[in-house]
C-alpha positions as CSV (number, residue, x, y, z in Angstrom):
1,M,-34.0,1.8,6.4
2,S,-30.9,1.1,8.5
3,S,-31.1,-2.6,7.6
4,F,-31.4,-1.7,3.9
5,I,-28.3,0.5,4.0
6,Y,-26.4,-2.2,5.9
7,K,-27.2,-4.8,3.2
8,Q,-26.1,-2.4,0.5
9,I,-22.8,-1.7,2.3
10,L,-22.2,-5.4,2.8
11,L,-23.0,-6.0,-0.9
12,I,-20.6,-3.3,-2.1
13,F,-17.9,-4.5,0.4
14,R,-18.1,-8.0,-1.0
15,L,-17.9,-6.7,-4.6
16,K,-14.8,-4.6,-3.8
17,R,-13.2,-7.5,-2.0
18,T,-13.7,-9.7,-5.1
19,I,-12.3,-7.0,-7.4
20,F,-9.2,-6.6,-5.1
21,I,-8.5,-10.4,-5.0
22,R,-8.7,-10.6,-8.8
23,L,-6.3,-7.6,-9.1
24,L,-3.8,-9.4,-6.8
25,K,-4.0,-12.5,-9.0
26,Q,-3.3,-10.5,-12.1
27,M,-0.2,-8.7,-10.6
28,P,3.2,-10.4,-10.7
29,L,4.5,-11.7,-7.4
30,P,7.6,-9.3,-7.3
31,Y,5.3,-6.3,-7.6
32,I,3.1,-7.6,-4.7
33,A,6.3,-8.1,-2.6
34,F,7.3,-4.5,-3.4
35,L,3.9,-3.2,-2.4
36,F,3.9,-5.2,0.8
37,V,7.4,-3.9,1.8
38,L,6.4,-0.4,0.9
39,A,3.2,-0.6,3.0
40,T,5.2,-2.0,5.9
41,V,7.8,0.7,5.8
42,L,5.2,3.5,5.5
43,S,3.2,2.1,8.4
44,Y,6.3,1.9,10.6
45,I,7.2,5.5,9.7
46,L,3.7,6.8,10.4
47,L,3.6,5.0,13.8
48,K,6.9,6.6,14.8
49,I,5.9,10.1,13.8
50,D,4.6,12.2,16.7
51,V,2.3,15.0,15.6
52,P,0.6,17.2,18.3
53,T,-3.2,17.3,18.3
54,M,-4.1,20.9,17.5
55,W,-6.8,22.6,15.5
56,K,-4.3,23.4,12.8
57,S,-3.2,19.7,12.5
58,L,-6.9,18.6,12.5
59,L,-7.6,21.1,9.7
60,T,-4.6,19.9,7.8
61,V,-5.8,16.3,8.1
62,A,-9.3,17.2,6.9
63,V,-7.9,19.1,3.9
64,A,-5.4,16.4,3.0
65,H,-8.0,13.6,3.3
66,T,-10.5,15.6,1.2
67,F,-7.8,16.0,-1.5
68,L,-7.1,12.2,-1.5
69,C,-10.8,11.4,-1.7
70,S,-11.2,13.8,-4.6
71,Q,-8.7,11.6,-6.6
72,V,-11.1,8.6,-6.4
73,Q,-12.9,8.7,-9.7
74,Y,-15.5,6.3,-11.0
75,R,-16.1,5.6,-14.7
76,S,-19.3,7.0,-16.0
77,E,-20.9,3.6,-16.6
78,K,-20.2,2.6,-13.0
79,V,-21.7,5.9,-11.7
80,W,-24.8,5.3,-13.8
81,L,-25.2,1.8,-12.5
82,L,-24.8,2.8,-8.9
83,K,-27.2,5.7,-9.3
84,Q,-30.0,3.3,-10.1
85,Y,-30.2,2.1,-6.5
86,S,-30.9,4.2,-3.5
87,Y,-27.8,5.0,-1.3
88,L,-25.6,2.6,-3.3
89,L,-23.4,5.3,-4.7
90,F,-23.1,6.9,-1.3
91,C,-22.2,3.5,0.3
92,S,-19.5,2.8,-2.4
93,Y,-17.9,6.2,-1.9
94,T,-18.0,5.9,1.9
95,I,-16.2,2.5,1.8
96,D,-13.5,3.9,-0.5
97,F,-13.0,7.1,1.5
98,V,-12.9,5.2,4.9
99,L,-10.2,2.9,3.6
100,I,-8.1,6.0,2.8
101,T,-8.3,6.9,6.6
102,I,-6.0,4.0,7.6
103,P,-2.8,6.0,7.3
104,F,-4.3,8.7,9.5
105,F,-5.2,6.2,12.1
106,L,-1.6,5.0,12.2
107,L,-0.4,8.5,12.6
108,N,-2.9,9.4,15.4
109,P,-6.3,7.8,16.3
110,I,-7.8,11.3,16.6
111,F,-6.6,12.1,13.1
112,G,-8.3,8.9,11.9
113,I,-11.6,9.8,13.5
114,T,-11.4,13.3,11.9
115,A,-10.7,11.7,8.5
116,C,-13.7,9.3,9.0
117,V,-16.0,12.3,9.6
118,T,-14.6,14.0,6.5
119,A,-15.1,10.7,4.5
120,I,-18.8,10.5,5.4
121,F,-19.5,14.2,4.6
122,Y,-17.5,14.1,1.4
123,A,-19.1,10.9,0.3
124,A,-22.6,12.4,0.9
125,F,-21.5,15.6,-1.0
126,R,-20.0,13.7,-4.0
127,S,-23.0,11.3,-4.3
128,L,-25.5,14.2,-4.0
129,L,-23.6,16.2,-6.6
130,L,-23.6,13.3,-9.1
131,Q,-27.3,12.7,-8.6
132,K,-28.0,16.2,-10.1
133,P,-27.7,17.0,-13.8
134,K,-24.1,18.0,-14.6
135,I,-23.5,21.4,-16.2
136,S,-20.2,21.8,-17.9
137,I,-18.8,25.3,-17.7
138,V,-15.7,25.9,-19.8
139,V,-13.3,28.1,-17.8
140,P,-9.8,28.8,-19.2
141,S,-7.1,27.9,-16.7
142,P,-4.6,30.7,-15.9
143,F,-2.0,28.2,-14.8
144,F,-1.2,26.2,-17.9
145,V,-0.3,26.6,-21.5
146,K,-3.5,26.8,-23.5
147,S,-2.4,24.0,-25.9
148,S,-1.7,21.5,-23.1
149,F,-4.5,19.0,-23.5
150,L,-3.2,16.7,-20.7
151,W,-3.2,19.6,-18.2
152,H,-6.6,21.0,-19.1
153,A,-8.8,18.0,-19.7
154,Q,-10.1,17.2,-16.2
155,M,-8.2,19.2,-13.6
156,R,-9.0,22.8,-14.6
157,Y,-11.4,23.2,-11.6
158,L,-9.3,21.5,-9.0
159,I,-6.0,23.2,-9.7
160,P,-7.0,26.8,-8.8
161,C,-8.4,25.5,-5.5
162,A,-5.2,23.7,-4.7
163,W,-3.1,26.8,-5.7
164,I,-5.2,29.0,-3.3
165,L,-4.9,26.5,-0.5
166,I,-1.1,26.3,-0.9
167,L,-0.9,30.1,-0.8
168,I,-3.1,30.3,2.3
169,F,-1.0,27.8,4.2
170,V,2.2,29.5,3.2
171,I,0.9,32.8,4.6
172,I,-0.3,31.0,7.8
173,G,3.2,29.5,8.1
174,H,4.7,33.0,7.8
175,L,2.3,34.6,10.4
176,N,3.1,31.8,12.9
177,D,6.8,31.8,12.2
178,N,6.6,28.2,11.0
179,T,9.0,27.9,8.2
180,N,8.7,24.1,8.0
181,L,4.9,24.3,7.4
182,A,5.4,26.8,4.6
183,F,8.0,24.7,2.8
184,V,6.2,21.4,3.2
185,V,3.0,22.9,1.8
186,F,4.8,24.7,-1.0
187,G,6.8,21.6,-2.2
188,G,4.4,18.8,-1.2
189,G,1.2,20.6,-2.2
190,T,2.5,21.6,-5.6
191,F,3.8,18.1,-6.2
192,L,0.5,16.5,-5.3
193,A,-1.5,18.9,-7.4
194,C,0.7,18.3,-10.5
195,V,0.9,14.5,-9.9
196,A,-2.9,14.4,-9.7
197,T,-3.0,16.1,-13.0
198,I,-0.4,13.9,-14.7
199,F,-2.0,10.7,-13.5
200,Q,-5.5,11.5,-14.7
201,S,-6.6,8.6,-16.9
202,E,-7.0,8.8,-20.7
203,K,-7.5,6.3,-23.4
204,L,-4.9,5.1,-26.0
205,D,-6.4,7.6,-28.4
206,F,-4.5,10.4,-26.6
207,I,-1.2,8.8,-27.6
208,Q,-2.3,7.7,-31.0
209,I,-3.2,11.3,-32.2
210,Y,0.6,11.9,-32.4
211,T,2.5,11.1,-35.6
212,D,5.5,9.5,-33.9
213,E,7.1,9.0,-30.5
214,K,9.5,11.9,-30.8
215,Q,6.6,14.3,-31.2
216,F,4.8,12.8,-28.2
217,I,7.9,12.8,-26.0
218,K,8.9,16.4,-26.9
219,R,5.3,17.7,-26.4
220,T,4.7,16.1,-23.0
221,I,8.0,17.0,-21.6
222,I,7.7,20.6,-22.6
223,E,4.2,20.8,-21.3
224,T,5.1,19.3,-18.0
225,V,8.1,21.6,-17.4
226,L,6.4,24.8,-18.6
227,N,3.2,24.1,-16.7
228,T,5.1,23.3,-13.5
229,I,7.0,26.5,-13.8
230,I,3.8,28.5,-14.5
231,F,2.1,26.9,-11.4
232,M,5.0,27.3,-9.0
233,L,6.6,30.6,-10.1
234,P,4.1,33.0,-8.3
235,L,4.2,30.8,-5.2
236,A,8.0,30.8,-5.3
237,M,8.0,34.6,-5.5
238,V,5.8,34.8,-2.5
239,M,8.1,32.3,-0.6
240,I,11.1,34.4,-1.5
241,F,9.3,37.6,-0.3
242,L,8.2,36.0,3.0
243,F,11.3,33.9,3.6
244,P,14.2,35.9,2.0
245,D,16.9,33.9,4.0
246,N,15.9,30.6,2.4
247,Q,16.2,31.5,-1.3
248,W,18.5,28.6,-2.2
249,I,16.2,26.1,-0.4
250,I,13.2,27.5,-2.4
251,L,15.1,27.1,-5.7
252,L,16.1,23.5,-4.6
253,V,12.4,22.7,-3.9
254,F,11.5,24.3,-7.3
255,A,14.0,22.1,-9.2
256,S,13.1,19.0,-7.2
257,V,9.3,19.3,-8.0
258,I,10.1,19.6,-11.7
259,L,12.3,16.5,-11.6
260,L,9.6,14.5,-9.7
261,N,7.0,15.6,-12.1
262,I,9.1,14.3,-15.0
263,N,9.6,11.1,-13.1
264,A,5.8,10.8,-12.7
265,L,5.2,11.5,-16.4
266,W,7.8,8.9,-17.6
267,I,6.6,6.2,-15.2
268,K,3.0,6.7,-16.3
269,Y,3.7,6.3,-20.0
270,A,6.5,3.8,-19.6
271,F,3.9,1.2,-18.4
272,F,0.8,2.8,-20.0
273,P,-2.0,1.7,-19.9
274,A,-1.3,-0.6,-16.9
275,Q,-2.6,2.0,-14.3
276,S,-2.5,-0.4,-11.4
277,L,1.2,-1.3,-12.0
278,V,2.0,2.4,-12.3
279,L,0.3,3.1,-8.9
280,V,2.6,0.5,-7.4
281,L,5.9,1.6,-9.0
282,F,5.4,5.3,-8.5
283,P,5.5,5.2,-4.7
284,V,8.5,2.8,-4.9
285,S,10.3,5.4,-7.1
286,L,9.6,8.1,-4.5
287,V,11.2,5.9,-1.8
288,F,14.1,5.3,-4.1
289,F,14.4,9.0,-4.6
290,G,14.4,9.6,-0.9
291,A,17.1,7.0,-0.4
292,L,19.3,8.6,-3.1
293,A,18.8,12.1,-1.7
294,T,20.2,11.2,1.7
295,T,23.8,11.3,0.3
296,I,25.7,13.3,-2.3
297,Y,26.9,10.0,-3.9
298,G,23.3,8.9,-4.3
299,L,22.4,11.9,-6.3
300,V,25.1,10.9,-8.9
301,L,22.9,7.9,-9.7
302,L,19.9,10.0,-10.6
303,P,21.0,10.6,-14.2
304,I,21.4,6.8,-14.6
305,Y,18.0,6.2,-13.2
306,Y,16.4,8.8,-15.5
307,A,18.3,7.3,-18.5
308,F,16.8,3.8,-17.9
309,L,13.4,5.2,-17.2
310,F,13.4,7.3,-20.4
311,R,14.4,4.2,-22.4
312,F,11.3,2.3,-21.1
313,Y,9.2,5.4,-21.7
314,K,10.3,5.8,-25.3
315,K,10.1,2.1,-26.0
316,N,6.5,1.8,-24.8
317,I,5.3,4.9,-26.7
318,R,6.9,3.5,-29.9
319,K,5.2,0.1,-29.3
320,I,1.8,1.8,-28.9
321,L,2.2,3.8,-32.1
322,M,3.5,0.8,-34.0
323,N,0.5,-1.3,-33.0
324,D,-1.8,1.5,-34.1
325,E,-0.1,1.5,-37.5
326,R,-0.6,-2.2,-37.9
327,I,-4.3,-1.9,-37.1
328,D,-4.7,0.9,-39.7
329,N,-3.0,-1.2,-42.3
C-alpha cells in the first residue's frame, strides 16, 4: 500500500512539474522577473521576522494555512478524473497544500511543521468530502446585497466563518490587551475574505450578460463598495467599542480595505481572463501600495495609479463585449 501511494505521489508531482514549466514558458519574461523579485523580497522579510512560538501563534498559523488551502480549487472535470483512482485526489491536494507551507518554514521551522500537519489533515478532509455525494443547500448570506451575483456565487458558506473568526480574534486581542492582534486580524482578515470572494473564477459569460461596459463597471464597483461596508461595519463598531481610543485608525483601516478591494477588482478584470497573470500582478500591486504608503508624497500618486488601472479595466471590458457582439453578428 505504501509503495502504491508513493508511486501516485511521484506521478502527481511529475504532472504538476510539467504544468508549472509550461506555465513559465507561456508567461512573458518581465512578469517572471517581477515574480522572482517579489518572491525574493518576501522570503527575506519572512526570514527577518521574529515571531515567538506560543500556542496562540501556532493556532494562528493553523487557521491561516487552512484558509490558504481552502482557496485551492480544482475544476469539476479534474476532480472527477482524480476520484477514479484510489488516494490520487488526496495525494494531489497534499502536494499543493504542502507547497503552501514554504512561507511558514521561512518564518519559523516549527510553524512550517504545524502547517504540514494541517495540510495533511485538511487534504484528507477535502478529498473525503468530495468523495461523498454533494448536497447543495441554498442559504441566503446576511453580509451581501442580494442582487450581487459575484459575491454570492461560491463564497456564501466561507464568508460567515471568516467573519466569526475575525470577531473571535478581535475579542481575544481585547482580552489580552493586544491591540496589534485585533487590528491586524480586523484589517487583514477582512481584506483576505473579500479578495478570496473577488478572485473567484467565472467564465466570460459573466461579463457578456451585461449590455455595455458602463453597466458592468457601475454594477461591480457599487457591489464591491457596498458589500465591503456591510461586511466590515459590524466589526468596525465592535472595534470602536473595544478600542475607543483608536477610532481614527479604525476608520483608516476601513477606508484602506475598500481601496484595496477596488484595486483587486480592477486588476482582475483589467487582465481577465488571464488568471495566472493577475495572480502575479496583484501581489506586485500590494508591494507598490506599501511603498507609496510609507510617505505622504507617495499617497499623492495613488489617484494617478487608480486612473491608469481604471483605463485598462474599462478597455478590457469593452474589448470582451465587442468580441461578443462580433460573434453574435
